[in-house]
All heavy atoms as an XYZ file, in Angstrom:
898
protein
N     -18.925    -21.021      0.576
C     -17.548    -20.611      0.411
C     -16.729    -21.831      0.005
O     -16.865    -22.898      0.566
C     -17.036    -20.008      1.719
C     -15.726    -19.289      1.557
S     -15.112    -18.601      3.115
C     -16.002    -17.095      3.195
N     -15.858    -21.685     -0.967
C     -15.070    -22.824     -1.436
C     -13.896    -23.093     -0.518
O     -13.495    -22.242      0.267
C     -14.570    -22.546     -2.863
O     -13.564    -21.555     -2.840
N     -13.290    -24.237     -0.674
C     -12.115    -24.596      0.109
C     -10.954    -23.660     -0.137
O     -10.181    -23.359      0.756
N     -10.828    -23.161     -1.374
C      -9.746    -22.234     -1.704
C      -9.903    -20.941     -0.910
O      -8.945    -20.409     -0.388
C      -9.733    -21.942     -3.203
C      -8.581    -21.049     -3.621
C      -8.584    -20.809     -5.119
O      -9.480    -21.232     -5.828
N      -7.568    -20.136     -5.593
N     -11.116    -20.433     -0.798
C     -11.364    -19.219     -0.031
C     -11.017    -19.429      1.438
O     -10.441    -18.560      2.075
C     -12.810    -18.777     -0.163
C     -13.164    -18.293     -1.555
O     -12.257    -17.906     -2.314
O     -14.358    -18.317     -1.878
N     -11.379    -20.596      1.992
C     -11.082    -20.894      3.381
C      -9.583    -20.914      3.627
O      -9.101    -20.348      4.600
C     -11.678    -22.242      3.790
C     -13.200    -22.214      3.837
O     -13.776    -21.103      3.883
O     -13.803    -23.300      3.796
N      -8.817    -21.531      2.742
C      -7.371    -21.617      2.943
C      -6.732    -20.240      2.818
O      -5.776    -19.931      3.511
C      -6.741    -22.593      1.951
O      -6.845    -22.096      0.629
N      -7.276    -19.391      1.960
C      -6.753    -18.036      1.830
C      -6.973    -17.247      3.111
O      -6.097    -16.504      3.557
C      -7.424    -17.333      0.646
O      -7.003    -16.011      0.552
N      -8.150    -17.397      3.716
C      -8.433    -16.714      4.976
C      -7.516    -17.204      6.088
O      -7.000    -16.419      6.866
C      -9.894    -16.901      5.369
C     -10.926    -16.173      4.526
C     -12.332    -16.587      4.938
C     -10.756    -14.681      4.635
N      -7.325    -18.494      6.151
C      -6.443    -19.056      7.181
C      -5.025    -18.579      6.957
O      -4.342    -18.158      7.896
C      -6.516    -20.603      7.188
C      -5.438    -21.188      8.074
C      -7.891    -21.057      7.636
N      -4.575    -18.569      5.715
C      -3.222    -18.135      5.401
C      -3.020    -16.676      5.817
O      -2.020    -16.324      6.422
C      -2.953    -18.315      3.912
C      -1.557    -17.973      3.515
C      -1.335    -18.352      2.038
N      -0.059    -17.858      1.613
C       0.148    -16.644      1.090
N      -0.851    -15.827      0.919
N       1.351    -16.268      0.732
N      -3.957    -15.801      5.489
C      -3.862    -14.394      5.881
C      -3.813    -14.256      7.393
O      -3.047    -13.461      7.930
C      -5.042    -13.604      5.327
O      -5.012    -13.586      3.922
N      -4.617    -15.015      8.080
C      -4.653    -14.996      9.538
C      -3.285    -15.379     10.108
O      -2.787    -14.743     11.030
C      -5.734    -15.963     10.031
C      -5.896    -16.012     11.525
C      -6.710    -15.097     12.175
C      -5.235    -16.972     12.284
C      -6.868    -15.138     13.559
C      -5.381    -17.016     13.661
C      -6.197    -16.102     14.292
O      -6.344    -16.147     15.652
N      -2.663    -16.378      9.532
C      -1.353    -16.836     10.006
C      -0.277    -15.789      9.708
O       0.556    -15.479     10.552
C      -0.990    -18.197      9.367
C       0.448    -18.582      9.669
C      -1.943    -19.276      9.854
N      -0.304    -15.214      8.514
C       0.706    -14.236      8.107
C       0.685    -13.014      9.017
O       1.725    -12.468      9.364
C       0.492    -13.811      6.638
C       0.805    -14.982      5.711
C       1.351    -12.611      6.275
C       0.379    -14.735      4.278
N      -0.489    -12.573      9.421
C      -0.599    -11.365     10.247
C      -0.585    -11.666     11.740
O      -0.713    -10.746     12.546
C      -1.895    -10.600      9.926
O      -3.008    -11.419     10.261
C      -1.940    -10.159      8.489
N      -0.449    -12.910     12.104
C      -0.475    -13.263     13.514
C      -1.857    -13.088     14.122
O      -1.995    -12.803     15.305
N      -2.883    -13.219     13.282
C      -4.253    -13.123     13.758
C      -4.818    -11.719     13.763
O      -5.961    -11.509     14.149
N      -4.049    -10.757     13.301
C      -4.534     -9.366     13.295
C      -5.260     -9.064     11.991
O      -4.813     -9.425     10.923
C      -3.362     -8.400     13.460
C      -2.742     -8.532     14.831
C      -1.439     -7.773     14.959
N      -0.467     -8.365     14.032
C       0.251     -7.669     13.168
N       0.141     -6.378     13.102
N       1.095     -8.271     12.374
N      -6.370     -8.369     12.100
C      -7.143     -7.996     10.920
C      -7.015     -6.513     10.605
O      -7.379     -6.081      9.524
C      -8.607     -8.348     11.129
N      -6.483     -5.751     11.548
C      -6.346     -4.304     11.360
C      -4.893     -3.903     11.539
O      -4.186     -4.453     12.389
C      -7.212     -3.548     12.359
C      -8.688     -3.784     12.146
C      -9.520     -2.918     13.039
C     -10.979     -3.218     12.748
N     -11.882     -2.324     13.386
N      -4.446     -2.923     10.741
C      -3.061     -2.456     10.882
C      -2.847     -1.767     12.232
O      -3.777     -1.237     12.839
C      -2.889     -1.468      9.724
C      -4.241     -1.167      9.220
C      -5.166     -2.234      9.687
N      -1.609     -1.758     12.696
C      -1.276     -1.129     13.973
C      -1.321      0.386     13.880
O      -1.273      1.069     14.892
C       0.119     -1.573     14.428
O       1.096     -1.181     13.468
N      -1.419      0.906     12.668
C      -1.464      2.355     12.453
C      -2.749      2.711     11.726
O      -3.055      2.130     10.691
C      -0.272      2.797     11.612
C       1.035      2.496     12.269
C       2.186      2.747     11.310
N       3.406      2.855     12.050
C       3.899      3.994     12.519
N       3.277      5.122     12.282
N       5.012      4.002     13.208
N      -3.444      3.694     12.233
C      -4.712      4.091     11.629
C      -4.521      4.886     10.341
O      -5.448      5.028      9.560
C      -5.522      4.915     12.626
N      -3.308      5.389     10.108
C      -3.081      6.238      8.934
C      -2.746      5.459      7.665
O      -2.523      6.058      6.618
C      -1.986      7.267      9.227
C      -0.637      6.627      9.541
O      -0.612      5.436      9.908
O       0.384      7.329      9.445
N      -2.712      4.150      7.720
C      -2.442      3.336      6.535
C      -3.754      3.124      5.786
O      -4.705      2.573      6.329
C      -1.821      1.973      6.896
C      -0.560      2.147      7.743
C      -1.558      1.154      5.649
C       0.628      2.721      7.022
N      -3.794      3.565      4.541
C      -4.997      3.464      3.721
C      -4.593      2.890      2.366
O      -3.413      2.760      2.065
C      -5.610      4.860      3.565
C      -7.036      4.829      3.053
O      -7.586      3.731      2.870
O      -7.599      5.913      2.824
N      -5.558      2.579      1.538
C      -5.245      2.007      0.219
C      -4.471      2.983     -0.662
O      -3.709      2.562     -1.523
C      -6.505      1.516     -0.525
C      -7.141      0.355      0.198
C      -7.490      2.624     -0.753
N      -4.644      4.282     -0.440
C      -3.931      5.262     -1.264
C      -2.694      5.832     -0.581
O      -2.055      6.733     -1.091
C      -4.869      6.413     -1.702
C      -5.458      7.131     -0.500
C      -5.944      5.898     -2.636
C      -6.234      8.386     -0.859
N      -2.339      5.284      0.579
C      -1.117      5.694      1.251
C       0.065      5.325      0.367
O       0.158      4.207     -0.148
C      -0.984      4.998      2.617
O      -2.092      5.375      3.432
C       0.310      5.358      3.308
N       0.969      6.277      0.181
C       2.161      6.025     -0.616
C       3.233      5.399      0.264
O       3.438      5.831      1.409
C       2.670      7.335     -1.221
C       1.716      7.991     -2.211
C       2.185      9.392     -2.562
C       1.593      7.143     -3.464
N       3.916      4.399     -0.269
C       4.951      3.705      0.503
C       6.259      3.669     -0.276
O       6.277      3.696     -1.511
C       4.511      2.273      0.885
C       4.180      1.434     -0.344
C       3.340      2.318      1.846
C       3.844     -0.025     -0.037
N       7.351      3.618      0.493
C       8.692      3.566     -0.087
C       9.606      2.900      0.931
O       9.479      3.130      2.132
C       9.161      4.993     -0.378
C      10.527      5.097     -0.968
C      10.868      6.557     -1.218
C      12.294      6.694     -1.672
N      12.649      8.118     -1.856
N      10.533      2.090      0.460
C      11.481      1.438      1.361
C      12.462      2.476      1.897
O      12.854      3.397      1.188
C      12.228      0.325      0.640
N      12.831      2.332      3.149
C      13.840      3.214      3.719
C      15.212      2.738      3.264
O      15.414      1.545      3.026
C      13.784      3.209      5.260
O      13.970      1.867      5.716
C      12.483      3.747      5.773
N      16.151      3.656      3.137
C      17.506      3.217      2.782
C      18.086      2.431      3.962
O      18.314      2.987      5.022
C      18.268      4.508      2.528
C      17.403      5.622      2.980
C      16.042      5.090      3.264
N      18.247      1.156      3.768
C      18.714      0.297      4.853
C      19.506     -0.869      4.266
O      19.166     -1.393      3.219
C      17.519     -0.238      5.640
O      17.931     -1.200      6.573
N      20.552     -1.211      4.965
C      21.339     -2.389      4.581
C      20.987     -3.585      5.447
O      21.666     -4.599      5.416
C      22.841     -2.079      4.688
C      23.270     -1.045      3.675
O      22.731     -0.992      2.574
N      24.220     -0.210      4.053
N      19.936     -3.425      6.223
C      19.517     -4.499      7.117
C      19.080     -5.712      6.306
O      18.311     -5.596      5.360
C      18.365     -4.012      7.994
C      17.970     -5.013      9.040
C      16.934     -4.458     10.005
O      16.862     -3.231     10.166
O      16.197     -5.267     10.575
N      19.598     -6.895      6.666
C      19.179     -8.098      5.934
C      17.693     -8.383      6.158
O      17.156     -8.148      7.238
C      20.051     -9.207      6.531
C      20.565     -8.673      7.815
C      20.528     -7.178      7.740
N      17.073     -8.859      5.105
C      15.637     -9.096      5.153
C      15.279    -10.544      5.469
O      14.111    -10.896      5.492
C      15.012     -8.688      3.813
C      15.247     -7.249      3.365
C      14.608     -7.007      2.004
C      14.720     -6.271      4.391
N      16.262    -11.387      5.699
C      15.983    -12.812      5.895
C      15.115    -13.103      7.115
O      14.452    -14.119      7.191
C      17.265    -13.621      5.970
C      18.177    -13.289      7.123
N      17.812    -12.559      8.208
C      19.468    -13.601      7.353
C      18.815    -12.440      9.057
N      19.841    -13.046      8.555
N      15.063    -12.173      8.070
C      14.240    -12.387      9.274
C      12.761    -12.127      9.018
O      11.910    -12.498      9.809
C      14.731    -11.516     10.421
C      14.594    -10.040     10.149
C      15.091     -9.178     11.312
N      14.952     -7.781     11.000
C      13.814     -7.105     11.004
N      12.691     -7.726     11.292
N      13.779     -5.833     10.707
N      12.460    -11.501      7.888
C      11.073    -11.186      7.545
C      10.402    -12.375      6.871
O      11.071    -13.160      6.196
C      11.015     -9.991      6.589
C      11.610     -8.679      7.082
C      11.587     -7.653      5.960
C      10.860     -8.171      8.295
N       9.082    -12.452      7.009
C       8.379    -13.498      6.268
C       8.384    -13.134      4.778
O       8.737    -12.014      4.394
C       6.969    -13.737      6.808
C       6.028    -12.559      6.599
O       6.172    -11.764      5.674
N       5.044    -12.446      7.469
N       8.008    -14.060      3.949
C       8.093    -13.892      2.499
C       7.309    -12.671      2.010
O       7.775    -11.916      1.162
C       7.591    -15.156      1.805
C       7.702    -15.097      0.292
C       7.197    -16.355     -0.361
N       5.745    -16.385     -0.225
C       5.036    -17.482     -0.005
N       5.615    -18.640      0.105
N       3.728    -17.425      0.095
N       6.128    -12.453      2.565
C       5.286    -11.350      2.113
C       5.871     -9.992      2.483
O       5.895     -9.082      1.653
C       3.867    -11.500      2.698
C       3.090    -12.668      2.129
C       3.500    -14.022      2.713
O       4.222    -14.070      3.733
O       3.095    -15.044      2.136
N       6.364     -9.863      3.703
C       6.990     -8.598      4.109
C       8.246     -8.339      3.284
O       8.490     -7.211      2.843
C       7.339     -8.615      5.593
C       6.161     -8.460      6.512
C       6.638     -8.411      7.954
C       5.503     -8.298      8.936
N       5.978     -8.269     10.330
N       9.035     -9.355      3.092
C      10.261     -9.225      2.295
C       9.918     -8.777      0.873
O      10.569     -7.896      0.311
C      11.018    -10.554      2.293
C      12.404    -10.483      1.709
C      13.214    -11.755      1.930
N      12.497    -12.980      1.655
C      12.143    -13.874      2.573
N      12.426    -13.695      3.841
N      11.482    -14.970      2.233
N       8.860     -9.330      0.308
C       8.440     -8.960     -1.045
C       8.008     -7.499     -1.119
O       8.315     -6.809     -2.089
C       7.283     -9.855     -1.505
O       7.711    -11.184     -1.615
N       7.320     -7.024     -0.101
C       6.899     -5.624     -0.080
C       8.121     -4.710     -0.047
O       8.215     -3.749     -0.817
C       5.957     -5.335      1.114
C       4.623     -6.055      0.921
C       5.735     -3.830      1.283
C       3.727     -6.038      2.153
N       9.069     -5.003      0.825
C      10.275     -4.168      0.924
C      11.049     -4.195     -0.390
O      11.462     -3.143     -0.899
C      11.174     -4.621      2.098
C      12.492     -3.856      2.092
C      10.458     -4.431      3.426
N      11.239     -5.360     -0.966
C      11.971     -5.467     -2.225
C      11.265     -4.717     -3.352
O      11.907     -4.065     -4.172
C      12.178     -6.936     -2.589
C      13.170     -7.631     -1.677
C      13.214     -9.143     -1.844
O      12.339     -9.706     -2.543
O      14.122     -9.762     -1.251
N       9.948     -4.783     -3.383
C       9.169     -4.077     -4.401
C       9.331     -2.569     -4.263
O       9.380     -1.852     -5.261
C       7.691     -4.467     -4.264
C       6.709     -3.872     -5.259
C       7.027     -4.349     -6.680
C       5.293     -4.265     -4.887
N       9.458     -2.098     -3.043
C       9.536     -0.653     -2.786
C      10.966     -0.114     -2.790
O      11.173      1.076     -2.593
C       8.896     -0.342     -1.436
S       7.127     -0.686     -1.390
N      11.946     -0.947     -3.003
C      13.334     -0.508     -2.959
C      13.776      0.279     -4.188
O      14.815      0.892     -4.162
C      14.269     -1.700     -2.767
C      14.386     -2.092     -1.331
C      15.584     -2.937     -1.095
N      15.837     -3.060      0.331
C      16.553     -4.010      0.862
N      17.109     -4.926      0.093
N      16.747     -4.049      2.157
N      12.994      0.290     -5.232
C      13.391      1.007     -6.431
C      13.445      2.508     -6.254
O      13.987      3.215     -7.085
N      12.897      3.023     -5.189
C      12.925      4.451     -4.931
C      11.648      5.172     -5.306
O      11.380      6.253     -4.819
N      10.854      4.587     -6.179
C       9.601      5.228     -6.575
C       8.530      4.944     -5.534
O       8.492      3.864     -4.939
C       9.149      4.720     -7.929
N       7.671      5.916     -5.322
C       6.545      5.725     -4.413
C       5.465      4.899     -5.098
O       5.277      4.998     -6.309
C       5.956      7.076     -4.020
C       6.842      7.987     -3.185
C       6.237      9.379     -3.118
C       7.018      7.431     -1.791
N       4.789      4.099     -4.328
C       3.625      3.367     -4.839
C       2.595      3.310     -3.730
O       2.934      3.439     -2.557
C       4.003      1.985     -5.340
C       4.278      0.951     -4.282
S       4.511     -0.702     -4.953
C       5.737     -0.436     -6.181
N       1.357      3.115     -4.125
C       0.294      3.025     -3.124
C       0.241      1.612     -2.535
O       0.751      0.655     -3.131
C      -1.088      3.359     -3.721
O      -1.422      2.367     -4.689
C      -1.117      4.752     -4.326
N      -0.391      1.523     -1.394
C      -0.607      0.218     -0.763
C      -1.395     -0.678     -1.714
O      -1.090     -1.866     -1.869
C      -1.341      0.389      0.592
C      -1.781     -0.953      1.149
C      -0.444      1.108      1.583
N      -2.383     -0.115     -2.388
C      -3.198     -0.900     -3.322
C      -2.345     -1.435     -4.479
O      -2.524     -2.577     -4.903
C      -4.343     -0.053     -3.864
N      -1.422     -0.621     -4.995
C      -0.552     -1.091     -6.077
C       0.339     -2.226     -5.606
O       0.503     -3.234     -6.311
C       0.329      0.060     -6.588
C      -0.416      1.103     -7.372
C       0.453      2.293     -7.704
O       1.122      2.833     -6.798
O       0.456      2.688     -8.888
N       0.913     -2.081     -4.417
C       1.761     -3.145     -3.871
C       0.965     -4.430     -3.714
O       1.440     -5.514     -4.066
C       2.361     -2.710     -2.532
N      -0.248     -4.316     -3.207
C      -1.104     -5.496     -3.056
C      -1.348     -6.152     -4.401
O      -1.283     -7.377     -4.532
C      -2.433     -5.102     -2.404
N      -1.600     -5.346     -5.421
C      -1.842     -5.885     -6.762
C      -0.625     -6.578     -7.338
O      -0.726     -7.672     -7.889
N       0.530     -5.947     -7.228
C       1.761     -6.543     -7.752
C       2.083     -7.870     -7.072
O       2.604     -8.789     -7.701
C       2.952     -5.603     -7.575
C       3.005     -4.471     -8.569
C       3.079     -3.155     -8.134
C       2.992     -4.697     -9.943
C       3.138     -2.101     -9.031
C       3.046     -3.657    -10.835
C       3.125     -2.365    -10.383
O       3.177     -1.322    -11.272
N       1.794     -7.947     -5.781
C       2.159     -9.139     -5.016
C       1.019    -10.141     -4.875
O       1.170    -11.167     -4.225
C       2.659     -8.719     -3.635
C       3.908     -7.832     -3.670
C       4.236     -7.325     -2.278
C       5.080     -8.559     -4.288
N      -0.127     -9.819     -5.484
C      -1.290    -10.704     -5.438
C      -1.722    -11.005     -3.997
O      -2.015    -12.139     -3.643
C      -1.009    -12.002     -6.216
C      -2.282    -12.709     -6.609
O      -3.326    -12.080     -6.762
N      -2.218    -14.019     -6.751
N      -1.740     -9.943     -3.184
C      -2.192    -10.041     -1.802
C      -3.456     -9.203     -1.645
O      -3.676     -8.263     -2.408
C      -1.121     -9.492     -0.842
C       0.232    -10.193     -0.830
C       1.219     -9.398      0.024
C       0.097    -11.610     -0.306
N      -4.249     -9.513     -0.657
C      -5.419     -8.669     -0.400
C      -4.944     -7.323      0.138
O      -3.880     -7.221      0.759
C      -6.360     -9.337      0.601
O      -5.815     -9.270      1.902
N      -5.735     -6.293     -0.102
C      -5.385     -4.962      0.385
C      -5.373     -4.950      1.917
O      -4.487     -4.345      2.529
C      -6.352     -3.897     -0.173
C      -6.119     -2.544      0.470
C      -6.202     -3.784     -1.684
N      -6.326     -5.623      2.536
C      -6.382     -5.660      4.002
C      -5.116     -6.285      4.583
O      -4.535     -5.758      5.542
C      -7.615     -6.430      4.463
N      -4.679     -7.382      4.004
C      -3.452     -8.032      4.454
C      -2.258     -7.121      4.229
O      -1.405     -6.958      5.101
C      -3.257     -9.358      3.711
C      -1.935    -10.090      3.931
C      -1.747    -10.455      5.388
C      -1.856    -11.324      3.054
N      -2.195     -6.488      3.083
C      -1.069     -5.608      2.761
C      -1.006     -4.427      3.720
O       0.076     -4.023      4.151
C      -1.176     -5.128      1.306
O      -1.249     -6.277      0.452
C       0.026     -4.294      0.905
N      -2.158     -3.881      4.100
C      -2.184     -2.764      5.049
C      -1.581     -3.178      6.394
O      -0.801     -2.422      6.990
C      -3.613     -2.257      5.245
C      -4.140     -1.472      4.065
C      -5.622     -1.180      4.130
C      -6.072     -0.466      5.346
N      -7.513     -0.108      5.302
N      -1.909     -4.363      6.866
C      -1.364     -4.848      8.133
C       0.149     -5.024      8.014
O       0.915     -4.597      8.891
C      -2.035     -6.177      8.559
C      -1.337     -6.781      9.772
C      -3.514     -5.961      8.841
N       0.606     -5.625      6.918
C       2.037     -5.863      6.738
C       2.810     -4.563      6.572
O       3.904     -4.410      7.119
C       2.264     -6.785      5.534
C       1.651     -8.186      5.645
C       1.875     -8.970      4.361
C       2.204     -8.930      6.846
N       2.253     -3.614      5.831
C       2.913     -2.313      5.658
C       3.035     -1.605      7.006
O       4.081     -1.029      7.320
C       2.172     -1.445      4.618
C       2.602      0.005      4.700
C       2.400     -1.985      3.219
N       1.991     -1.642      7.806
C       2.055     -1.026      9.136
C       3.172     -1.655      9.964
O       3.924     -0.943     10.643
C       0.718     -1.152      9.847
N       3.303     -2.971      9.901
C       4.393     -3.653     10.610
C       5.752     -3.166     10.107
O       6.667     -2.910     10.895
C       4.306     -5.166     10.412
C       3.128     -5.812     11.113
O       2.471     -5.129     11.939
O       2.856     -6.993     10.827
N       5.877     -3.032      8.792
C       7.151     -2.601      8.213
C       7.473     -1.149      8.561
O       8.640     -0.799      8.731
C       7.127     -2.803      6.694
C       7.110     -4.271      6.254
C       6.774     -4.381      4.768
C       8.455     -4.931      6.557
N       6.453     -0.317      8.701
C       6.675      1.059      9.165
C       7.161      1.024     10.610
O       8.122      1.720     10.973
C       5.389      1.909      9.029
C       5.543      3.260      9.732
C       5.034      2.111      7.567
N       6.520      0.193     11.434
C       6.939      0.061     12.833
C       8.380     -0.434     12.932
O       9.107     -0.051     13.855
C       6.008     -0.900     13.582
C       4.597     -0.349     13.751
O       4.402      0.881     13.614
O       3.680     -1.158     14.000
N       8.801     -1.254     11.982
C      10.156     -1.792     11.962
C      11.133     -0.866     11.223
O      12.297     -1.202     11.052
C      10.158     -3.177     11.301
C       9.361     -4.201     12.078
C       9.221     -5.523     11.345
O      10.195     -5.941     10.682
O       8.136     -6.119     11.419
N      10.646      0.280     10.784
C      11.423      1.304     10.086
C      12.048      0.811      8.784
O      13.124      1.241      8.393
C      12.483      1.900     11.019
C      11.868      2.568     12.233
C      12.892      3.137     13.177
O      14.068      2.812     13.134
N      12.436      4.001     14.058
N      11.350     -0.081      8.104
C      11.808     -0.574      6.812
C      11.052      0.071      5.659
O      11.482      0.005      4.510
C      11.672     -2.096      6.743
C      12.580     -2.861      7.702
C      12.210     -4.340      7.721
C      14.038     -2.678      7.318
N       9.908      0.678      5.968
C       9.065      1.360      4.975
C       8.687      2.721      5.549
O       8.432      2.839      6.742
C       7.773      0.543      4.699
C       8.076     -0.779      4.026
C       6.756      1.342      3.894
C       8.381     -0.688      2.557
N       8.669      3.717      4.689
C       8.129      5.017      5.084
C       6.844      5.244      4.304
O       6.661      4.673      3.224
C       9.111      6.166      4.803
O       9.420      6.184      3.411
C      10.377      6.014      5.605
N       5.988      6.069      4.844
C       4.717      6.348      4.185
C       4.539      7.842      4.000
O       5.134      8.653      4.703
C       3.523      5.826      5.007
O       3.486      6.515      6.254
C       3.603      4.335      5.219
N       3.728      8.144      3.039
C       3.281      9.516      2.819
C       1.788      9.416      2.582
O       1.349      8.781      1.634
C       3.988     10.123      1.614
C       3.629     11.582      1.426
C       4.324     12.205      0.266
N       5.763     12.053      0.356
C       6.574     12.217     -0.669
N       6.103     12.512     -1.861
N       7.865     12.073     -0.524
N       1.029     10.017      3.469
C      -0.418      9.924      3.337
C      -0.944     11.059      2.476
O      -0.339     12.113      2.373
C      -1.115      9.965      4.709
O      -0.711     11.157      5.388
C      -0.749      8.764      5.549
N      -2.063     10.816      1.881
C      -2.713     11.859      1.095
C      -3.402     12.814      2.056
O      -3.739     12.441      3.167
C      -3.717     11.239      0.132
O      -4.728     10.611      0.861
N      -3.619     14.028      1.627
C      -4.323     14.974      2.503
C      -5.707     14.432      2.863
O      -6.385     13.856      2.018
C      -4.454     16.233      1.661
C      -3.517     16.070      0.517
C      -3.279     14.597      0.352
N      -6.110     14.630      4.105
C      -7.406     14.112      4.535
C      -8.553     14.933      3.975
O      -9.634     14.425      3.772
C      -7.509     14.085      6.065
O      -7.216     15.390      6.566
C      -6.551     13.080      6.649
N      -8.302     16.194      3.745
C      -9.355     17.000      3.145
C      -8.768     17.761      1.967
O      -7.777     18.451      2.109
C      -9.949     17.974      4.161
O      -8.965     18.871      4.609
N      -9.363     17.581      0.841
C      -8.894     18.275     -0.345
C      -9.768     19.493     -0.573
O     -10.973     19.445     -0.351
C      -8.940     17.358     -1.582
O     -10.275     16.892     -1.736
C      -7.998     16.190     -1.440
N      -9.149     20.583     -1.002
C      -9.959     21.773     -1.238
C     -10.919     21.543     -2.399
O     -10.658     20.738     -3.287
C      -8.920     22.846     -1.588
C      -7.697     22.106     -1.990
C      -7.753     20.769     -1.304
N     -12.017     22.248     -2.359
C     -12.998     22.136     -3.433
C     -12.350     22.540     -4.752
O     -11.574     23.489     -4.802
C     -14.194     23.027     -3.129
N     -12.634     21.791     -5.793
C     -12.058     22.067     -7.098
C     -12.829     23.207     -7.758
O     -14.052     23.231     -7.756
C     -12.118     20.807     -7.976
O     -11.490     19.748     -7.268
C     -11.418     21.021     -9.284
N     -12.078     24.119     -8.324
C     -12.664     25.260     -9.003
C     -13.266     24.795    -10.329
O     -12.579     24.221    -11.173
C     -11.583     26.313     -9.232
C     -12.099     27.560     -9.911
O     -13.325     27.783     -9.925
O     -11.258     28.320    -10.423
N     -14.534     25.037    -10.505
C     -15.223     24.604    -11.730
C     -14.594     25.238    -12.964
O     -14.460     24.596    -13.995
C     -16.711     24.946    -11.641
C     -17.479     24.489    -12.856
C     -18.974     24.787    -12.704
N     -19.698     24.487    -13.896
C     -20.258     23.323    -14.161
N     -20.176     22.351    -13.288
N     -20.914     23.138    -15.290
N     -14.187     26.481    -12.864
C     -13.570     27.171    -14.003
C     -12.290     26.464    -14.424
O     -12.035     26.271    -15.615
C     -13.274     28.645    -13.643
O     -14.476     29.251    -13.173
C     -12.740     29.409    -14.832
N     -11.492     26.063    -13.448
C     -10.252     25.350    -13.754
C     -10.549     24.037    -14.460
O      -9.908     23.698    -15.458
C      -9.455     25.097    -12.463
C      -8.193     24.255    -12.617
C      -7.180     24.960    -13.511
C      -7.593     23.952    -11.266
N     -11.532     23.302    -13.972
C     -11.895     22.030    -14.605
C     -12.378     22.243    -16.038
O     -12.042     21.464    -16.937
C     -12.964     21.308    -13.788
C     -12.503     20.737    -12.445
C     -13.688     20.150    -11.689
C     -11.430     19.695    -12.633
N     -13.156     23.289    -16.252
C     -13.636     23.580    -17.607
C     -12.479     23.937    -18.538
O     -12.452     23.519    -19.696
C     -14.672     24.706    -17.567
C     -16.001     24.257    -16.976
C     -16.988     25.392    -16.780
O     -16.623     26.576    -16.962
O     -18.151     25.086    -16.445
N     -11.493     24.678    -18.026
C     -10.327     25.029    -18.838
C      -9.518     23.779    -19.201
O      -9.046     23.641    -20.330
C      -9.451     26.039    -18.107
C     -10.065     27.414    -18.023
C      -9.229     28.382    -17.205
O      -8.041     28.090    -16.955
O      -9.767     29.430    -16.821
N      -9.368     22.888    -18.256
C      -8.661     21.635    -18.536
C      -9.422     20.829    -19.578
O      -8.840     20.312    -20.544
C      -8.460     20.807    -17.240
C      -7.952     19.424    -17.549
C      -7.511     21.530    -16.297
N     -10.723     20.712    -19.415
C     -11.541     19.981    -20.365
C     -11.461     20.608    -21.763
O     -11.287     19.894    -22.757
C     -13.002     19.940    -19.893
C     -13.986     19.166    -20.761
C     -13.556     17.707    -20.914
C     -15.373     19.242    -20.180
N     -11.526     21.914    -21.852
C     -11.417     22.588    -23.136
C     -10.045     22.343    -23.763
O      -9.927     22.150    -24.982
C     -11.684     24.086    -22.992
C     -13.131     24.388    -22.654
O     -14.029     23.579    -22.927
N     -13.378     25.532    -22.031
N      -9.013     22.361    -22.969
C      -7.672     22.093    -23.469
C      -7.546     20.674    -24.001
O      -6.923     20.436    -25.062
N      -8.137     19.717    -23.300
C      -8.115     18.328    -23.771
C      -8.894     18.165    -25.057
O      -8.460     17.474    -25.980
C      -8.664     17.397    -22.683
C      -7.799     17.214    -21.454
C      -8.555     16.443    -20.373
C      -6.500     16.515    -21.811
N     -10.033     18.799    -25.129
C     -10.845     18.731    -26.356
C     -10.094     19.317    -27.535
O     -10.179     18.818    -28.652
C     -12.167     19.452    -26.161
C     -13.153     18.679    -25.318
C     -14.471     19.416    -25.201
N     -15.401     18.649    -24.388
C     -16.373     19.171    -23.660
N     -16.556     20.480    -23.656
N     -17.168     18.401    -22.967
N      -9.353     20.412    -27.297
C      -8.612     21.062    -28.392
C      -7.507     20.151    -28.923
O      -7.168     20.189    -30.098
C      -8.011     22.376    -27.887
N      -6.964     19.293    -28.056
C      -5.886     18.378    -28.477
C      -6.433     17.174    -29.238
O      -5.715     16.539    -29.976
C      -5.097     17.901    -27.285
C      -4.257     18.981    -26.689
C      -3.342     18.369    -25.613
N      -2.266     19.265    -25.315
C      -1.079     19.228    -25.891
N      -0.817     18.348    -26.798
N      -0.135     20.062    -25.538
N      -7.700     16.847    -29.041
C      -8.280     15.660    -29.691
C      -8.900     15.990    -30.974
O      -9.226     16.488    -31.747
C      -9.302     14.992    -28.777
C      -8.737     14.473    -27.472
C      -9.878     13.947    -26.597
C      -7.749     13.350    -27.728
């Protein structure tokens, strides 16, 4: 492992206060996040949490994975920080359904045929 990898691990450990798992089990890479309407100053937050809230303030939903990508953070770190922000009521989440109904093969074939007709 290179020195850069070691410093990244230490940095993540410090940012999360040593936690490797989010405080909420419902936070996943495809969990949708959005900033809550709040006038609360963000100066008390660390740089990474503040960046997540600012990124989500536009009103559009984004996934945890997208936020991690935009901010160049690991998904695991972002999940922990998002859970903290939900606990602090600065971010709201919308989870995807845990079980999706089976897709109708006929519907998929109709969609595929429609796409082929357009190409």
